[in-house]
Backbone as CSV, one residue per row, in Angstrom:
resi,resn,N_x,N_y,N_z,CA_x,CA_y,CA_z,C_x,C_y,C_z
1,MET,0.845,-1.190,0.000,0.000,0.000,0.000,0.886,1.247,0.000
2,LEU,0.497,2.262,-0.769,1.249,3.495,-0.815,1.100,4.260,0.478
3,ASN,2.183,4.923,0.869,2.109,5.774,2.045,1.299,7.012,1.706
4,ARG,0.341,7.334,2.529,-0.497,8.500,2.323,0.054,9.673,3.117
5,LYS,0.245,10.808,2.466,0.707,11.986,3.168,-0.481,12.710,3.769
6,PRO,-0.242,13.467,4.837,-1.335,14.218,5.436,-1.997,15.123,4.409
7,LYS,-3.272,15.415,4.642,-4.024,16.248,3.717,-3.357,17.593,3.504
8,SER,-2.758,18.166,4.553,-2.112,19.464,4.426,-0.954,19.410,3.454
9,ALA,-0.203,18.292,3.445,0.925,18.147,2.531,0.443,17.996,1.103
10,ARG,-0.660,17.216,0.927,-1.197,17.043,-0.422,-1.718,18.361,-0.962
11,ALA,-2.328,19.152,-0.107,-2.893,20.424,-0.550,-1.824,21.412,-0.953
12,ALA,-0.599,21.212,-0.444,0.471,22.155,-0.752,1.032,21.943,-2.141
13,ARG,0.787,20.764,-2.747,1.382,20.463,-4.040,0.954,21.428,-5.138
14,PRO,-0.356,21.754,-5.278,-0.727,22.689,-6.331,-0.016,24.023,-6.202
15,ALA,0.172,24.497,-4.969,0.859,25.773,-4.771,2.294,25.691,-5.258
16,ALA,2.946,24.540,-5.006,4.324,24.369,-5.473,4.379,24.348,-6.981
17,ARG,3.402,23.688,-7.616,3.389,23.651,-9.075,3.170,25.034,-9.659
18,ARG,2.353,25.845,-8.975,2.078,27.175,-9.490,3.309,28.068,-9.468
19,ALA,4.341,27.648,-8.697,5.554,28.459,-8.632,6.222,28.557,-9.998
20,HIS,5.914,27.617,-10.914,6.498,27.648,-12.254,5.429,27.927,-13.299
21,SER,4.313,28.548,-12.872,3.213,28.814,-13.790,3.487,30.043,-14.631
22,SER,2.555,30.335,-15.540,2.716,31.481,-16.428,2.736,32.792,-15.654
23,GLU,2.101,32.839,-14.470,2.117,34.068,-13.682,3.539,34.412,-13.244
24,VAL,4.311,33.385,-12.881,5.695,33.624,-12.475,6.518,34.099,-13.671
25,VAL,6.304,33.462,-14.821,7.015,33.870,-16.034,6.661,35.314,-16.385
26,ALA,5.364,35.661,-16.270,4.930,37.014,-16.586,5.565,38.031,-15.650
27,ALA,5.664,37.688,-14.369,6.272,38.595,-13.394,7.750,38.812,-13.720
28,HIS,8.435,37.736,-14.063,9.849,37.849,-14.441,9.992,38.655,-15.727
29,LEU,9.091,38.416,-16.682,9.163,39.096,-17.968,8.961,40.597,-17.806
30,SER,8.082,41.000,-16.891,7.828,42.426,-16.695,9.092,43.156,-16.283
31,VAL,9.844,42.574,-15.371,11.091,43.182,-14.918,12.139,43.156,-16.026
32,ARG,12.203,42.045,-16.715,13.221,41.850,-17.758,13.021,42.830,-18.914
33,VAL,11.783,42.973,-19.379,11.512,43.856,-20.511,11.822,45.309,-20.148
34,LYS,11.391,45.728,-18.958,11.636,47.109,-18.546,13.137,47.394,-18.432
35,ARG,13.885,46.440,-17.855,15.321,46.651,-17.705,16.019,46.712,-19.063
36,LEU,15.667,45.797,-19.962,16.273,45.799,-21.291,15.947,47.087,-22.049
37,ARG,14.713,47.535,-21.933,14.305,48.768,-22.634,15.089,49.970,-22.102
38,GLU,15.210,50.055,-20.775,15.925,51.185,-20.180,17.415,51.132,-20.504
39,GLU,17.980,49.913,-20.575,19.391,49.792,-20.941,19.641,50.283,-22.368
40,LYS,18.650,50.109,-23.245,18.760,50.581,-24.628,18.480,52.080,-24.745
41,GLY,17.892,52.645,-23.672,17.500,54.048,-23.729,16.267,54.271,-24.575
42,TRP,15.413,53.247,-24.708,14.221,53.335,-25.543,13.019,53.770,-24.711
43,SER,12.133,54.488,-25.339,10.825,54.759,-24.750,9.900,53.586,-25.059
44,LEU,8.751,53.557,-24.424,7.758,52.524,-24.748,7.340,52.630,-26.209
45,GLU,7.255,53.847,-26.701,6.859,54.047,-28.094,7.898,53.464,-29.045
46,THR,9.182,53.642,-28.719,10.248,53.092,-29.562,10.186,51.569,-29.580
47,LEU,10.035,50.966,-28.411,9.943,49.511,-28.345,8.722,49.011,-29.099
48,SER,7.616,49.736,-28.984,6.392,49.368,-29.695,6.632,49.319,-31.199
49,GLN,7.327,50.322,-31.723,7.602,50.373,-33.162,8.522,49.242,-33.602
50,ARG,9.445,48.841,-32.723,10.411,47.809,-33.082,9.831,46.401,-32.999
51,CYS,8.871,46.192,-32.100,8.365,44.827,-31.902,6.950,44.609,-32.433
52,GLY,6.253,45.693,-32.816,4.907,45.540,-33.350,3.849,45.252,-32.300
53,VAL,4.167,45.534,-31.046,3.212,45.370,-29.943,2.785,46.760,-29.487
54,SER,1.517,46.943,-29.190,1.031,48.265,-28.834,1.705,48.794,-27.575
55,ARG,1.801,50.121,-27.491,2.403,50.759,-26.328,1.624,50.401,-25.069
56,ALA,0.287,50.348,-25.184,-0.545,50.024,-24.019,-0.250,48.613,-23.504
57,MET,-0.107,47.660,-24.436,0.197,46.291,-24.029,1.567,46.206,-23.369
58,LEU,2.554,46.886,-23.940,3.898,46.875,-23.358,3.883,47.464,-21.947
59,SER,3.120,48.524,-21.769,3.020,49.140,-20.451,2.419,48.160,-19.445
60,GLN,1.390,47.418,-19.870,0.772,46.423,-18.986,1.746,45.304,-18.651
61,ILE,2.535,44.894,-19.655,3.519,43.829,-19.423,4.549,44.289,-18.402
62,GLU,5.046,45.512,-18.556,6.070,46.016,-17.644,5.530,46.200,-16.223
63,ARG,4.238,46.419,-16.086,3.646,46.557,-14.756,3.168,45.221,-14.201
64,GLY,3.396,44.148,-14.969,2.981,42.830,-14.520,1.489,42.627,-14.556
65,GLN,0.791,43.380,-15.412,-0.666,43.317,-15.474,-1.169,42.548,-16.692
66,ALA,-0.240,41.998,-17.473,-0.639,41.246,-18.668,0.201,39.985,-18.781
67,ASN,-0.412,38.922,-19.272,0.268,37.656,-19.506,0.365,37.487,-21.021
68,PRO,1.472,37.925,-21.643,1.532,37.999,-23.104,1.467,36.632,-23.776
69,THR,0.908,36.618,-24.984,0.869,35.400,-25.780,2.265,35.104,-26.323
70,LEU,2.405,33.920,-26.897,3.673,33.525,-27.485,4.071,34.478,-28.613
71,ALA,3.110,34.880,-29.433,3.408,35.764,-30.553,3.919,37.112,-30.065
72,VAL,3.307,37.650,-29.011,3.752,38.926,-28.446,5.152,38.783,-27.858
73,THR,5.384,37.695,-27.121,6.696,37.457,-26.515,7.777,37.336,-27.586
74,LEU,7.454,36.656,-28.684,8.406,36.509,-29.786,8.759,37.860,-30.384
75,GLY,7.748,38.723,-30.568,7.998,40.049,-31.117,8.919,40.874,-30.238
76,ILE,8.704,40.808,-28.926,9.541,41.554,-27.990,10.967,41.009,-28.013
77,ALA,11.101,39.682,-28.004,12.432,39.071,-28.019,13.215,39.503,-29.256
78,ARG,12.571,39.494,-30.398,13.253,39.873,-31.644,13.675,41.334,-31.617
79,ALA,12.879,42.192,-30.970,13.242,43.608,-30.887,14.561,43.793,-30.150
80,PHE,14.836,42.909,-29.196,16.084,42.986,-28.426,17.171,42.059,-28.979
81,ASP,16.909,41.461,-30.149,17.853,40.517,-30.766,18.123,39.332,-29.837
82,LEU,17.069,38.840,-29.195,17.171,37.699,-28.298,16.264,36.577,-28.777
83,SER,16.554,35.361,-28.329,15.623,34.259,-28.516,14.566,34.352,-27.415
84,ILE,13.454,33.671,-27.604,12.446,33.637,-26.551,13.038,33.030,-25.284
85,GLY,13.881,32.007,-25.454,14.496,31.370,-24.295,15.319,32.340,-23.479
86,ASP,16.124,33.174,-24.159,16.947,34.160,-23.455,16.073,35.183,-22.733
87,LEU,14.940,35.524,-23.337,14.089,36.562,-22.758,13.338,36.078,-21.524
88,VAL,12.829,34.844,-21.566,11.938,34.400,-20.482,12.597,33.464,-19.478
89,GLN,13.862,33.081,-19.702,14.515,32.149,-18.789,14.464,32.657,-17.354
90,LEU,13.920,31.841,-16.466,13.833,32.212,-15.062,15.175,31.994,-14.385
91,PRO,15.683,32.972,-13.640,16.947,32.783,-12.935,16.820,31.698,-11.879
92,GLY,17.802,30.798,-11.841,17.795,29.762,-10.824,16.852,28.609,-11.092
93,ALA,16.206,28.612,-12.270,15.301,27.499,-12.565,16.101,26.212,-12.694
94,SER,15.735,25.181,-11.912,16.553,23.977,-11.903,15.749,22.694,-12.043
95,SER,14.435,22.781,-12.025,13.622,21.569,-12.107,13.800,20.911,-13.468
96,SER,13.872,19.584,-13.474,13.996,18.857,-14.731,12.632,18.664,-15.398
97,LEU,11.554,19.056,-14.706,10.203,18.931,-15.249,9.683,20.308,-15.627
98,GLN,9.288,20.456,-16.871,8.712,21.715,-17.331,7.315,21.425,-17.846
99,VAL,6.330,21.785,-17.067,4.936,21.441,-17.344,4.244,22.582,-18.084
100,ILE,3.499,22.239,-19.118,2.655,23.195,-19.824,1.211,22.761,-19.586
101,ARG,0.492,23.560,-18.821,-0.885,23.222,-18.475,-1.822,23.471,-19.662
102,ALA,-2.828,22.616,-19.795,-3.750,22.713,-20.924,-4.464,24.059,-20.981
103,ALA,-4.717,24.663,-19.818,-5.467,25.919,-19.773,-4.582,27.155,-19.803
104,ASP,-3.269,26.990,-19.950,-2.348,28.118,-19.901,-2.324,28.831,-21.250
105,ARG,-2.971,29.976,-21.324,-3.111,30.690,-22.592,-1.826,31.374,-23.040
106,ALA,-0.831,31.424,-22.160,0.447,32.029,-22.549,1.100,31.257,-23.681
107,TYR,0.709,29.997,-23.863,1.321,29.156,-24.889,0.498,29.112,-26.172
108,GLU,-0.565,29.898,-26.249,-1.357,29.959,-27.470,-0.680,30.887,-28.464
109,PHE,-0.235,30.326,-29.572,0.432,31.113,-30.611,-0.593,31.846,-31.461
110,ARG,-1.737,31.218,-31.649,-2.825,31.828,-32.421,-4.140,31.276,-31.906
111,SER,-5.155,32.131,-31.809,-6.476,31.676,-31.392,-7.522,32.598,-31.992
112,ASP,-8.325,32.051,-32.915,-9.414,32.824,-33.498,-10.587,31.889,-33.757
113,GLN,-11.591,32.355,-34.463,-12.809,31.563,-34.633,-12.605,30.338,-35.514
114,ASN,-11.512,30.283,-36.284,-11.287,29.165,-37.194,-10.166,28.231,-36.769
115,CYS,-9.225,28.728,-35.968,-8.027,27.953,-35.709,-7.418,28.330,-34.356
116,ARG,-6.900,27.310,-33.650,-6.125,27.568,-32.437,-4.826,26.777,-32.536
117,VAL,-3.699,27.462,-32.342,-2.389,26.820,-32.365,-1.756,27.017,-30.994
118,ARG,-1.411,25.902,-30.355,-0.832,25.957,-29.013,0.512,25.256,-29.026
119,THR,1.572,25.953,-28.584,2.875,25.311,-28.539,2.946,24.372,-27.345
120,LEU,3.527,23.211,-27.555,3.740,22.235,-26.495,5.212,22.155,-26.139
121,SER,5.999,23.107,-26.647,7.428,23.166,-26.359,7.678,24.244,-25.314
122,PRO,8.456,23.980,-24.270,8.795,25.017,-23.294,9.422,26.213,-23.983
123,LEU,9.041,27.414,-23.565,9.495,28.626,-24.228,10.974,28.905,-24.020
124,ASN,11.543,28.362,-22.944,12.923,28.727,-22.605,13.955,27.760,-23.153
125,LEU,13.557,26.901,-24.094,14.514,25.966,-24.670,15.057,26.494,-25.985
126,GLU,16.373,26.386,-26.153,16.966,26.620,-27.469,16.770,25.324,-28.253
127,LYS,16.055,25.380,-29.344,15.689,24.129,-29.976,15.609,24.253,-31.495
128,ASP,15.878,23.132,-32.145,15.673,23.019,-33.578,14.397,22.251,-33.880
129,VAL,13.681,21.856,-32.824,12.434,21.118,-32.957,11.358,21.845,-32.166
130,GLU,10.200,22.065,-32.775,9.077,22.690,-32.093,7.857,21.788,-32.225
131,PHE,7.042,21.738,-31.172,5.924,20.813,-31.078,4.655,21.624,-30.838
132,TYR,3.614,21.385,-31.662,2.386,22.165,-31.569,1.150,21.263,-31.571
133,GLU,0.092,21.776,-30.953,-1.252,21.219,-31.104,-2.050,22.222,-31.925
134,VAL,-2.675,21.737,-33.001,-3.447,22.617,-33.876,-4.890,22.142,-33.894
135,LEU,-5.804,23.035,-33.514,-7.239,22.742,-33.578,-7.837,23.563,-34.709
136,LEU,-8.465,22.877,-35.652,-9.112,23.534,-36.779,-10.616,23.329,-36.666
137,ARG,-11.338,24.413,-36.537,-12.794,24.286,-36.502,-13.316,24.037,-37.913
138,GLU,-14.563,23.637,-38.046,-15.105,23.275,-39.354,-14.865,24.407,-40.352
139,GLY,-14.237,24.080,-41.470,-13.913,25.085,-42.477,-12.635,25.852,-42.196
140,GLY,-11.989,25.581,-41.073,-10.781,26.316,-40.699,-9.554,25.837,-41.456
141,GLU,-8.563,26.681,-41.517,-7.319,26.325,-42.191,-6.149,27.078,-41.570
142,LEU,-4.969,26.512,-41.710,-3.731,27.142,-41.252,-2.771,27.160,-42.430
143,ARG,-2.553,28.340,-42.994,-1.669,28.486,-44.151,-0.380,29.158,-43.707
144,SER,0.733,28.663,-44.206,2.037,29.174,-43.790,2.918,29.443,-45.005
145,ALA,3.672,30.522,-44.915,4.679,30.805,-45.938,5.856,29.852,-45.737
146,ALA,6.739,29.800,-46.694,7.891,28.910,-46.609,8.751,29.254,-45.397
147,HIS,9.162,28.227,-44.644,10.079,28.400,-43.525,11.519,28.360,-44.064
148,PHE,12.480,28.297,-43.127,13.885,28.247,-43.523,14.153,27.026,-44.400
149,SER,15.143,27.143,-45.274,15.510,26.046,-46.165,15.815,24.784,-45.366
150,GLY,15.250,23.659,-45.792,15.484,22.379,-45.139,14.485,22.031,-44.063
151,THR,13.588,22.962,-43.716,12.599,22.693,-42.675,11.589,21.647,-43.139
152,ARG,11.276,20.702,-42.251,10.241,19.712,-42.513,9.241,19.721,-41.376
153,GLU,8.014,19.325,-41.689,6.981,19.177,-40.671,6.497,17.742,-40.649
154,PHE,6.171,17.278,-39.447,5.617,15.947,-39.238,4.280,16.130,-38.533
155,LEU,3.242,15.549,-39.096,1.882,15.788,-38.603,1.176,14.469,-38.347
156,THR,0.463,14.391,-37.237,-0.380,13.249,-36.913,-1.779,13.753,-36.582
157,VAL,-2.786,13.117,-37.161,-4.170,13.530,-36.943,-4.712,12.864,-35.682
158,GLN,-5.122,13.682,-34.736,-5.735,13.165,-33.508,-7.211,12.868,-33.717
159,CYS,-7.908,13.766,-34.412,-9.318,13.526,-34.735,-9.703,14.388,-35.930
160,GLY,-10.733,13.935,-36.657,-11.219,14.681,-37.805,-10.552,14.264,-39.105
161,LEU,-10.822,15.045,-40.153,-10.276,14.810,-41.484,-9.583,16.086,-41.932
162,VAL,-8.330,15.982,-42.359,-7.595,17.181,-42.778,-6.971,16.959,-44.155
163,ARG,-6.742,18.065,-44.816,-6.018,18.073,-46.085,-4.711,18.822,-45.851
164,VAL,-3.603,18.185,-46.207,-2.284,18.793,-46.039,-1.732,19.125,-47.416
165,GLU,-1.291,20.360,-47.582,-0.721,20.816,-48.837,0.720,21.245,-48.613
166,SER,1.607,20.846,-49.521,3.014,21.256,-49.486,3.434,21.517,-50.922
167,GLY,3.630,22.792,-51.257,3.908,23.114,-52.650,2.739,22.701,-53.520
168,ASP,3.008,21.887,-54.541,1.958,21.432,-55.457,1.358,20.095,-55.036
169,ASP,1.826,19.509,-53.937,1.357,18.203,-53.491,0.314,18.348,-52.389
170,ALA,-0.596,17.368,-52.309,-1.652,17.407,-51.295,-2.118,15.994,-50.971
171,GLU,-2.526,15.783,-49.719,-3.074,14.498,-49.280,-4.147,14.764,-48.229
172,GLU,-5.150,13.853,-48.179,-6.138,13.902,-47.115,-5.798,12.833,-46.084
173,LEU,-5.951,13.170,-44.819,-5.610,12.249,-43.735,-6.738,12.205,-42.713
174,GLY,-6.945,10.999,-42.157,-7.942,10.818,-41.123,-7.301,10.498,-39.786
175,LYS,-8.122,10.201,-38.809,-7.662,9.945,-37.446,-6.572,8.866,-37.431
176,GLY,-5.441,9.179,-36.789,-4.339,8.234,-36.663,-3.347,8.266,-37.800
177,ASP,-3.688,8.955,-38.901,-2.757,9.045,-40.027,-1.649,10.056,-39.728
178,SER,-0.477,9.819,-40.312,0.656,10.722,-40.157,1.244,11.048,-41.519
179,VAL,1.926,12.191,-41.599,2.559,12.595,-42.849,3.755,13.479,-42.516
180,SER,4.781,13.410,-43.350,5.898,14.342,-43.261,6.012,15.040,-44.605
181,TYR,6.433,16.296,-44.575,6.445,17.060,-45.819,7.384,18.262,-45.697
182,ARG,7.740,18.814,-46.838,8.578,20.005,-46.868,7.803,21.196,-46.326
183,ALA,8.484,21.974,-45.475,7.875,23.197,-44.957,8.694,24.421,-45.375
184,ASP,9.672,24.199,-46.288,10.424,25.329,-46.833,9.820,25.799,-48.155
185,VAL,8.560,25.374,-48.375,7.727,25.892,-49.452,6.394,26.271,-48.816
186,ALA,5.559,26.997,-49.520,4.244,27.330,-48.983,3.497,26.041,-48.649
187,HIS,2.865,26.008,-47.484,2.173,24.792,-47.069,0.940,25.149,-46.241
188,ALA,0.034,24.184,-46.099,-1.234,24.471,-45.429,-1.826,23.206,-44.827
189,ILE,-2.612,23.409,-43.755,-3.397,22.333,-43.134,-4.836,22.824,-43.126
190,LEU,-5.742,22.063,-43.714,-7.136,22.474,-43.840,-8.059,21.418,-43.235
191,ASN,-9.096,21.845,-42.570,-10.116,20.929,-42.076,-10.987,20.534,-43.257
192,ALA,-10.925,19.268,-43.656,-11.647,18.797,-44.842,-12.901,18.027,-44.487
193,GLY,-13.253,18.023,-43.193,-14.413,17.247,-42.779,-15.431,18.083,-42.037
194,GLU,-16.322,17.411,-41.328,-17.329,18.074,-40.523,-16.884,18.078,-39.061
195,GLY,-17.208,19.125,-38.350,-16.790,19.226,-36.960,-15.335,19.652,-36.853
196,GLU,-14.797,19.578,-35.644,-13.428,20.012,-35.406,-12.420,18.944,-35.803
197,ALA,-11.223,19.404,-36.151,-10.093,18.505,-36.403,-8.940,18.950,-35.507
198,VAL,-8.227,17.983,-34.943,-7.078,18.276,-34.088,-5.886,17.493,-34.606
199,VAL,-4.760,18.180,-34.782,-3.533,17.512,-35.231,-2.388,17.909,-34.306
200,PHE,-1.399,17.032,-34.214,-0.157,17.343,-33.526,0.911,17.555,-34.592
201,LEU,1.656,18.639,-34.445,2.569,19.082,-35.491,3.964,19.288,-34.914
202,VAL,4.966,18.706,-35.590,6.355,18.890,-35.195,7.097,19.581,-36.332
203,ASP,7.771,20.694,-36.022,8.620,21.388,-36.987,10.083,21.066,-36.660
204,ILE,10.826,20.648,-37.678,12.252,20.360,-37.505,13.027,21.281,-38.430
205,TYR,13.905,22.112,-37.839,14.685,23.078,-38.582,16.105,22.551,-38.759
206,HIS,16.688,22.810,-39.910,18.068,22.386,-40.197,18.917,23.611,-40.498
């Protein structure tokens, strides 16, 4: 039989997990962005022009009042010539487990009425591989311009029917089907069926 810990100890676990939640990352990011901006001698308006994020949003981020999306974080990182990992890395982070909670909207790269793209890769990793969950609502599609030369994508259908296009080639895939294809040409994932479709997508950069 497993040893049971007191209820008070079990109740403390969620609080410990929250120590590495998006709120902690957002708090760290607020300090980091403000310090980097001041070191550059930039105003909020200057940073806004360089990263494509509104001045109001940047102000909220610096005050710790906003939890930026992945796309916003990427824009800010590029403005400072940093990777996302360099920008959001928590000082002293040492846990070998990096959890991404299903409800954590900080990892949503895109979310609209037709498509939701959620990264399943920790933001602070320097990586040549990226892992995504893509939800396509009925009639939804995700179209992408060519990535870096040599990039390939690997896709597995979790549910629904999708059409995958890569250059002039196309295939339809159903639940459980997988495909790999060039992503250094224009490519697209389209919901070809009724209801929602969910796919898992891996990008490999060379």
